[in-house]
N, C-alpha and C positions, 0 to 999 in steps of 0.2 A: 660651490667652490670649496676646495680643501683649505684647511687652515695653514698648511705648509707642507713641504716635502718631508720634513723630519717627523711630523705627527703621525703619519701612517693613516690607513683607512679606519673609520669609526668602527668600534667593536672588535678590532683585530688586536689580540694580546701582543704585548711587546716580546720579541724573541729573546731579549736579554733578561736573564733571571735576576730578580732583586738581590741586593747584597745580603740582606738579612736572611732571605730564603736559601741563598747559596751557603752562607755560614752555618745555617741550621742543618743543611744536608751534610756538610763537611763534618759537623759535630756528631751527627748520627753515624757516619762512617767511622769516625774515630772511636766512638763508643763500641761499635760492633767489633772493630779490630781489637780493642782493649779486652772485650769479653772473650774473644777467641784466644787471645794470648793468655788470659787467665785460665781458660779451660786447659790449654796445653801445660800451663804451670801446675795445675792441680793434678792432671793426668799424665805427668811426664813419665811415670813408670810404664804406663800402657804404651805410650808413643815409643819409648826406648825399647821395650820388649818386642813390639811388632817390627820395628826397624831392624833390630838384630836378627829376628827370625827371617825377615826378607833377605838380609845380607847372607845369612847362613844358607838359605835355600839357593840363592843365586850362586854362591861360591861352590856349593855341592853340585849343582847342575853343570856348572862350568867345568869342574874337575872330572865329572862323569862323562861329559860330552866328548865324542871322538873328534880329533882335529880335522879340519878341512882346508885344503890349500887351493889357491886360485892362481892361474897363469893366463896372461893376455897376449894375443898376437895382433899386431896392428897392420892393416892393409891400406894401400893408397889406390884410389880409383883415378887413373890418369885419362883425361879426355883425349880422343884420337880423331884424326881427320880434319882438324881445324886448321885453316891456313890464314885467314884474315883475323883482325882483332874482333870484329863483330861475331865471327863464327866461334872464336875461342870463348867469348863471354857467353854465347848461347850454349855451347857444348859444356862449359863449366857449370852452368846452372842445371843443365840436364844431368850431369854426373852427380851433383849434390842431391837431386831428387832420387836418382837411381840408388845412391848409397843408402838412403833411408829405407828404400824397399829391400835392399840386401839385408839390413839389420833384422827385418821381420821374417826372413825365410832361412836364415842360417841354421837356426835350431829346428830343423825339420828332418824326418827320417831319410829323405832323399840324399842328404849330405852326410848323415851320421851312419847310415848302413855300410857304406864302403869303409868307414873308419873302424867300425866294429869288426869287420872281417880282417882288415889289414893289421890291426893291433891285437886281434884275437881276444877281445874283451868278453867277459862272462856276463853280458847284459844285452838287452834288446836295443835296437836303434831308438825306440821311443824312450826307453829309460836313459840312454845316453843324451838324448835331446833335452831332457829335463835338467841336465847338468851343464848345458851350453847356453850362453847368453851372448847377445851382440848389441853394440851401441854405436850410433853414429853421432859424433859431436855436432852441435848445431852449426850450420853455415860452413860446413867443411866437406871434403871428399875423403875423409878418413873413416875406417871401419875397424872397431875393436871387437875381437872375438875372444871371449873368456871361457875357460873350462875349469870346473871344480872337481877335485878328486881327493881321496883320503891320503894320498902321498904327494909330496912336492914334485917328484920326477913324473909321476903319472899325470898331474895337471898340466905340466909343460908339454908332455908328449901328446896328450889329447888335443890341446889347443893348437899346436903346430900341425897335427894331422888333419884336423877339421879345416883349418885355414888353407892348407894345401889342396884338400879335396874340393872345397868351395871355390877356390880360385880356378882349379882345373875345369870343373863343370861349368862355371860361368863363362870361362873362355870358350868352351865348346858351344854354349848356348848363344853367345853374342857374336861369334865369328861367322861370317857369311859362308854358306855351303860351297859357293864357287871357289873359295880360297882354301878349302880343305883338300888334303891329298885324298887319293882314292881309298886308301886304307882307313883314314879318319872319317870319311863320309860313310863307309860301310859300318864302322863301329857306331856312328851316330844313328844310322838307320836301324841297326839291330836294337840299340837301346830304346829307340822310339817304339819299335814293334813290341818289345817286352813290356812297355808301359801301356800298350793298347792304343798308341797314337800313330798317326800317319807319318811316314818318313819325310824329312824336310825336302822341299823341292829344290832342284838344281837350277841354276841360272844366275844372272847377274844380281847381286845384292848390294845394299848400301854398305859403306865402310863402317867398321865397328866404332862405337862412340867412346867406350871405356875399356881400360885394361887394368886389371888388378895386379898390384905389385906388393910384395911383403917388404915393409920398411923397418919392422921391429919384430923379430921372432920371439916367441914366448920363452922366458928364462925360468929356471927352477927357483921358486920362491924360497926365501930364507926362513920365513915365519908363517904359520897358518893364518888364514883370513878369519877363521872362527874356530873355537871360541876366543873372545878377547877378554882375558881375566879382569883387567882393570876396568874396562868399560862395562862389562857385565856386573861387576861388583858395585860400581857407582849407580848403575840403573836399578839394581836390586835394592840398594840402600834408599834411593829416591822413592821407589815404589813402596818400600817398607815404611818410610816416613809419612808418605801420603796416606797409606792405609791406617797407620797408627794414629795420625791426626784425625782421620775420619772416624775411627773407632772411638777415640777419646771424646769427640763431639757427641757421638751417638750415646755412649755410656753416660756422659755428663747430662745429656738431655733426659735420659731415662732414670737418672739417680735422683731420688726425692729427698736425700739427706742434705744437710748443710755442711759445708767444708771451709767457709771463710766468713769473715765478719760482714761482708756485704750481703751474702745470702741470709745470714742470721738476722740482720737488721730488717730485711724485707719480710722474713717469716714472722718476726716478732711484732709486726705491725708498726714499724718505725720507732720502736723503743730503742734507746741508746745502747750500744754495745760497750760495756764497761771495760772489757779487756779479753785477752786470749791467754789461756794457761796451756803451755806446750806439753806435749806427750813426753813422759819420762818412764822408761822401763823399770826404773828403781822405785816407782811410786808405790807399788804393792808392798814392798818390804819396808820402805821408808815414807809413809804417807805425810809425815809432818815436815814439809819442806822448809818451813820457817825455823826449824830446829836442827834437822840433820844436814841441811845444805842452805844456810842462811843467805848466801850470796849466789845461789844457783839460778837457773832460768825460771823454775817454778816459783821460787820465793820472790824474785823480782816481778814476775807477772802478777802475783797476789798483791804486792805493794802498789802496782799501777792501778789495780782495781780499787784498792783502798783509797788512793788519791782521787780516783774518779768519783767514788761515793762521797767523798768529802766536799766535792764541788757540785753535787746534785742537791737540789732544794736548799740553796744557800740561805734563803730567808727563814726556812724552817728545816734545819738539819734532821735527817732520819736518825732516831735513836734506836728503835726496835726494828731490826732488819731480818726478814724471813728469807732463808735460802732454801730453794726447792728446785725441782726439775719436772719435766713432763713425764718421764718414765724412770724406771730403776736403772742402776748401773751407768749413771752419767757423771759420777764424781762429785756430787753435791756435798756429801758429808765431809770428805777430805778438804774440799774447798772451804766449807763453813769453818772447820777447825783452824785452817791456816789463816783465814780472814780474821778470826778472833785474835789469833796470835799477832797478826800484823797490826791491828788496832792497838793491842797492848804495847807493842814495841814503839808506837808513836806517842805513848804516854797516856792513853785513854784507859779508864777503868772499864773492864770488859766482863760481861757475863755470857757464857756459852751455854745455851739451852738445847738439850736433845729432846725435841718434840716429835721425833719419829717413833711413834708408839707401836709400830709394826716390826721394824728391823733396826733397833737402836744400835749405834756404833760409837758414839762420841766417847763414852767412858772407856771403851776398849783401847782407843788411841793412846790414852794416858795411863792405863792400868788402874782405873778408879773403881770405886764401888758403884755397881749399876742398879741394884735392887732398891735403892733409896734415892728419890729425886723428885721429878715433876709430879708424877701421879701421887706420890706420897703427900706432897703439899696440897694438891688439888682436892683430895678427899679428906683433908684435915687431920691426918695422922701425925704430921710434923710441920714445924714452921720452916720457912726458907733458911733461916740461920742453921737449922738442924741438918739440912740436906745439901747445902752448898759446899762444894769441895774446891779448895784453892790450889792453884799451880803457878808456876813461873814466878816464884817469890811473892805470891799474893796478888799479882797484877791481873790474873784471870781467874774468875770463879766459874766453876762448871756445875750446871744443874743437870744431872743425869736423868734418864727417862723414868727410872723407877720401875715398879712392877707393871707388866703389860696388862691394860684393862680390856674388857670385852667390848667396850663401846668407845674407842678412841676418838671418832669423829665428833660425837656429842660432847665428850669431855673437853676437847680442844676448842670447841665453839661456845662453851659455856661462859656465863658471866664470871664465874670463879676464875677462869683462865685470864679474863681481862683484868681482874683484880691482881692476880699474880704478876702479870706483865707490868701493870702500873706500879706495883711495889718495887719491882726490879728497876724500872726506869728512874725511880727516885734515888736509887743507890749507885747506879752505874751510868757511864757516859754512852756506852754502846752495848746493845743486847743482840747477839747473833744467834738466831734460832735455826737449827737444822730440823727439817720436817720431812714428812713422807712425800713421794711423788704426787703430782696434782691429778693425773688422769686415772691411774688404777684405783685410787681410793679418794674419798671426800674429806680426809682429815685436814689437809693443808688449805682447802678452800675456805672453810669456816675460820681457821686460824689466821689467814691472811687479812681478814677484815679487822683484826685486833692490832695489827702492826702498822708501823709508819711506812713501810714499803717492802717490796719483794724483789729479790734477785733470782732470775731464772738461769739455772746452769744447763747448758746444752752441750752434749758430747759431739765432737766433730766427726763427720762421716758415720754417724750412728743414728741420730734422731731424725725421723722424717719431718719434712716441713709442715705437713698437716697436723702432726702431733704438737708441734710448737704453736701453731695457730690455735689449736684447741685449748692448749694450756693458757695462753694469753687471754682467750675469750672467757675461760673459766674464772680468771682473776677479775676481769672487767665486770662479770655478772654480779659479783659480791662487792664491787666498788673498791677493790684493793688497788693500792698505788703500785705502779710498776716502775721500779728504780732503774732497771736495765737488765741486760742479759750478758752472760759470760760464756765464751766458747772454751770448752775444756778438752784436754787430751788431743790438741791439734798438733799436727806435724808441720812445723814451720820451716820455711827455707832459711838458709843461712843469713840472708840480708835482713830478715825480720826478727832475728834473735837478738836478745840483749843480755842474756845471762853471762856472756863471756866477759862483761865488764867486771864481774865478781872474781875473775881469775887473778886480778891484781892483788886481791886480799887473801890469796891462798895460804900465805904464811901467817895470817892473823887468825884469831879465834873465830870459829865458824858458828858460835852460839852454843848453847848447852846441848848435850847429846840426850838421846832418849833415856839414858841411864842416870842423867843428872838428877840429884835429889830435889832441885828446884821445881821439877816437873812431877814430883810425886805428891799427890793430893791426899787430903785427909778430911773426914767429916768434922764439922764444927758444931 
């Protein structure tokens, strides 16, 4: 016996989806929709370009297309010979079926050939038949005959001529022979012989059931039926948007670079994304955003990264911070310099070290001496006091690269390098180190083990995901602490920008310029 009607058969799953499963599925659908919208947001240029291309093609084809007009003649099939109500209903049903058969045979050479001859058209009956169509509205005894032509008058003329010829021939076909005059019977017999058919027999025939009458002759149309500029433009735009979205999804799926913080966090193995530095076309000429545009977007972005770093490892704040990247040309040096200036503006004593012993750039940003610096102190030719150069009123000390050694990787991984960093840590609150890229050379890998943490700079839409993964793996191999990643040179949408808050201070001092004497350093 069953336990109850509501329990169902044993082993049969409930057709009602559990609430948690339904919510999980809805959540998955929401995530997919969000990801799709994110793809469109990242690839809006592609979508817009393809949509405009589709619209242009549609408008061009519409403009080049020759106009075509349509004219329609409406016929009415009247039942004949019905006297009683029952006969009328039966005959009306028969006429409805007969009209449907009429619609199938109107566009045939039998009816178009006389029209071609009468109107002296320069086309064959078959070609004219392709421009003729007929339609019988459902459950009615109406027949619409439509003709298409390159001119409005021509469409109306052909539609009326076809309707007249069709009505004439159908009247002959459906009129009993006994009711025809001698002349009409002879014409019908000759027409039958010309088609290779037997002449109709004479004698008593049933009364005709239908009679075709023209109730609406074709009129000259005012506008062409095609092309329709507005409709064609809308269709072309819709097709362009669809193709653009499809191309955006395909390109985004095949693009291995990172373009937003979500992709960067995933590629960096879950490491926190400290911030995003927006792209600025002025960065090449004015790399020091904290100086040349202290309230601009780049400067505010660097301050956000500074704030994020201050909240990482709260129990043991990072003093020695290594700034590096997976590959070259990712903006790590400019970011390291601006980060050092940002910490100095917050009141910290900062030392900026140029440990990129392949392509040093830090000293050039400030116009400092480059041949005396880190390598000079490492090989014992000078003390740190001798090679440190102070800028920004003494709040920032710069340790330039010094002369480039033949063995930079061994020099940076040496015990002497650890001692130099320890000595600097005793003097300064923050030590920002600009180093060589991780993957092309081994310099930064050994150096990272001597620091409190590493910040990985990743250029948006430039660095492949697998290169980021390899860089993070290289840091983990040597046991280096990963403080987080920074997305640089990112093109942000308007709603994600924050630099416009600085516009209110446009009348205030924007910080010292590159020519300010406070940024001119000297050896001590």
